[in-house]
C-alpha positions as CSV (number, residue, x, y, z in Angstrom):
1,M,0.0,0.0,0.0
2,S,1.5,3.3,-1.1
3,R,1.2,6.6,0.8
4,V,2.1,10.1,-0.2
5,A,5.1,11.4,1.7
6,E,4.7,14.7,3.5
7,H,7.4,16.4,1.3
8,D,6.6,14.8,-2.1
9,L,7.7,17.0,-4.9
10,S,5.3,18.5,-7.4
11,F,5.4,17.5,-11.1
12,F,7.3,20.7,-12.0
13,A,9.7,20.4,-9.2
14,R,10.5,16.8,-10.3
15,L,10.9,18.1,-13.9
16,W,13.3,20.7,-12.7
17,L,15.3,18.1,-10.7
18,A,15.4,15.7,-13.7
19,L,16.8,18.4,-16.0
20,T,19.3,19.6,-13.5
21,I,20.6,16.1,-12.7
22,A,20.7,15.2,-16.4
23,V,23.1,18.1,-17.1
24,R,25.2,17.4,-14.1
25,I,25.6,13.7,-15.1
26,I,26.7,14.8,-18.6
27,L,29.4,17.1,-17.2
28,D,30.5,15.1,-14.1
29,A,31.9,11.6,-14.8
30,A,32.2,10.7,-11.1
31,L,28.6,11.6,-10.5
32,A,27.5,9.6,-13.5
33,R,29.3,6.5,-12.0
34,L,27.6,7.1,-8.7
35,V,24.2,7.4,-10.3
36,Q,24.8,4.2,-12.4
37,R,25.8,2.2,-9.3
38,T,22.8,3.7,-7.4
39,V,20.4,2.6,-10.1
40,E,21.9,-0.9,-10.4
41,R,21.6,-1.4,-6.6
42,G,18.2,0.2,-6.2
43,E,19.6,2.6,-3.5
44,A,19.0,6.3,-3.1
45,P,21.9,8.2,-1.6
46,A,21.9,12.0,-1.5
47,L,23.5,13.6,-4.5
48,P,26.4,16.0,-4.0
49,P,25.9,19.8,-4.2
50,A,26.3,21.4,-7.7
51,G,29.9,21.9,-8.6
52,L,31.4,19.2,-6.4
53,T,32.8,15.9,-7.5
54,L,31.9,13.0,-5.3
55,E,33.8,9.8,-5.3
56,A,31.9,6.8,-4.0
57,P,33.0,5.6,-0.5
58,A,35.3,2.7,-0.4
59,E,32.7,0.3,1.1
60,I,30.5,0.5,-1.9
61,E,33.2,0.6,-4.5
62,A,32.4,-2.0,-7.2
63,P,35.0,-4.8,-7.6
64,A,37.4,-4.4,-10.5
65,P,36.1,-6.2,-13.6
66,P,38.1,-9.1,-14.9
67,P,40.5,-8.4,-17.8
68,S,38.8,-8.4,-21.1
69,A,39.1,-7.1,-24.7
70,T,37.1,-4.1,-23.7
71,T,39.2,-1.3,-22.3
72,A,38.1,2.0,-20.8
73,R,38.4,5.0,-23.0
74,P,39.4,8.4,-21.5
75,M,36.4,10.7,-21.3
76,T,36.5,14.0,-23.2
77,H,34.2,16.9,-22.3
78,D,34.0,18.5,-25.7
79,G,31.2,16.3,-27.0
80,A,29.1,16.8,-23.9
81,L,29.7,20.5,-23.9
82,G,28.8,20.7,-27.6
83,L,25.5,18.9,-26.9
84,L,24.8,21.2,-24.0
85,A,25.6,24.2,-26.2
86,L,23.0,23.0,-28.8
87,L,20.4,22.5,-26.1
88,Q,21.1,26.0,-24.8
89,R,20.9,27.5,-28.3
90,E,17.7,25.8,-29.3
91,G,15.9,25.5,-26.0
92,R,17.6,27.9,-23.5
93,L,18.2,24.9,-21.3
94,V,21.0,26.4,-19.2
95,D,18.9,29.6,-18.7
96,F,16.0,27.5,-17.5
97,L,18.1,25.4,-15.1
98,E,20.0,28.4,-13.7
99,Q,16.7,30.3,-13.1
100,D,15.5,30.4,-9.4
101,I,11.9,29.2,-9.8
102,A,11.0,29.2,-6.1
103,T,8.8,32.3,-6.6
104,F,7.2,31.2,-9.8
105,S,3.8,29.6,-10.0
106,D,3.3,26.2,-11.5
107,A,1.6,27.8,-14.5
108,E,4.6,30.0,-15.2
109,I,7.0,27.1,-14.8
110,G,4.8,25.0,-17.1
111,A,4.8,27.7,-19.8
112,A,8.6,28.0,-19.6
113,A,9.0,24.2,-19.6
114,R,7.0,24.0,-22.8
115,V,9.3,26.4,-24.6
116,V,12.4,24.6,-23.3
117,H,10.9,21.2,-24.2
118,E,10.2,22.2,-27.8
119,G,13.6,23.7,-28.4
120,C,15.6,20.8,-26.7
121,R,13.5,18.2,-28.5
122,R,14.2,20.0,-31.8
123,A,17.9,19.9,-31.0
124,L,17.9,16.2,-30.1
125,L,16.0,15.2,-33.2
126,A,18.4,17.1,-35.4
127,H,21.6,15.8,-33.9
128,L,20.8,12.4,-32.4
129,D,19.0,9.3,-33.6
130,I,17.3,8.0,-30.4
131,V,15.5,4.7,-30.6
132,H,13.8,2.3,-28.1
133,V,16.0,-0.4,-26.6
134,R,13.0,-2.8,-26.9
135,G,10.6,-2.9,-29.7
136,E,7.6,-4.4,-27.9
137,A,4.8,-2.2,-26.6
138,E,5.1,-1.1,-23.0
139,G,2.9,-3.3,-20.8
140,S,3.4,-6.4,-22.9
141,T,5.0,-9.6,-21.6
142,V,8.5,-10.3,-22.6
143,T,11.0,-13.2,-22.0
144,L,14.6,-12.6,-21.4
145,P,16.9,-15.5,-22.3
146,E,20.0,-16.5,-20.5
147,G,22.9,-14.1,-21.4
148,F,20.6,-11.1,-22.1
149,D,22.3,-7.7,-22.2
150,A,22.2,-6.5,-18.6
151,E,23.5,-3.1,-19.7
152,S,20.5,-2.4,-21.8
153,I,17.8,-4.2,-19.7
154,K,17.3,-3.6,-16.0
155,L,15.4,-6.1,-13.9
156,T,13.0,-4.7,-11.3
157,G,10.5,-6.2,-8.9
158,D,11.0,-9.7,-7.3
159,V,14.2,-10.8,-9.0
160,R,15.1,-14.3,-8.1
161,G,16.7,-17.3,-9.7
162,A,18.4,-17.4,-13.1
163,A,17.4,-16.6,-16.6
164,P,15.2,-17.0,-18.6
165,Y,13.1,-14.4,-17.0
166,R,9.5,-13.6,-17.9
167,G,8.0,-10.2,-17.0
168,V,6.2,-7.1,-18.1
169,L,7.9,-4.4,-20.1
170,R,7.4,-1.2,-18.0
171,H,9.7,1.1,-20.1
172,S,11.1,0.5,-23.5
173,G,14.4,2.2,-22.8
174,W,16.3,4.6,-25.0
175,R,19.4,4.1,-27.0
176,V,21.4,6.5,-29.2
177,R,21.9,4.9,-32.6
178,Q,23.8,7.8,-34.3
179,V,25.3,11.1,-33.2
180,R,25.6,14.1,-35.6
181,L,27.2,16.8,-33.5
182,P,28.9,19.6,-35.4
183,E,32.7,19.3,-35.7
184,Q,34.7,21.6,-33.4
185,V,36.6,24.3,-35.2
186,E,40.2,24.4,-34.2
187,G,40.7,26.9,-31.4
188,H,37.0,26.9,-30.5
189,D,36.4,27.1,-26.7
190,A,33.9,24.4,-26.0
191,S,33.3,25.7,-22.5
192,I,31.5,28.7,-23.9
193,L,28.0,27.3,-24.1
194,S,26.4,30.6,-25.1
195,P,28.3,33.9,-25.7
196,A,27.3,37.0,-23.7
197,E,25.2,39.3,-25.8
198,V,25.8,43.1,-25.8
199,E,23.4,45.2,-27.7
200,L,24.7,48.4,-29.3
């Protein structure tokens, strides 16, 4: 039986939180690792304040994976910053996230979110091919064979025993099939998401 917590967030507060966390995950590799481990374990630790890099405590550090043909690649920030710049240019995403909305009404936030949504969606459709991980309709029953891709499929609910698993598809997932970000011009400062504007 579910109950509403005393301090449950409104829809727009949750939307604001989701957009803020998404941008921080893009820009902060350590936070992305922490969120990934949190999702995999079903835990909910507090996130670090903006601007801080948080390394996971030693007691929850994941064991080192066995040697394999797959090697970690060093992360570069230019692609993430380029995508963030596109979202800013098309949807003013950074302006929206940096705005203090505490004094705004839900209607005002909703109107702003609609503009941001339209612009950011336009940018994503223009530069990324995003497809569903699973092709079945959400709510349908699916069977996962032994050896299924655990990176693209997350098991929830009463997970016991070994595959094959039979369950209900609650979310089809998302996968980026192709990226078409503009190439960086030599000497371009990728950290400038949007130049300051001075009207003469």
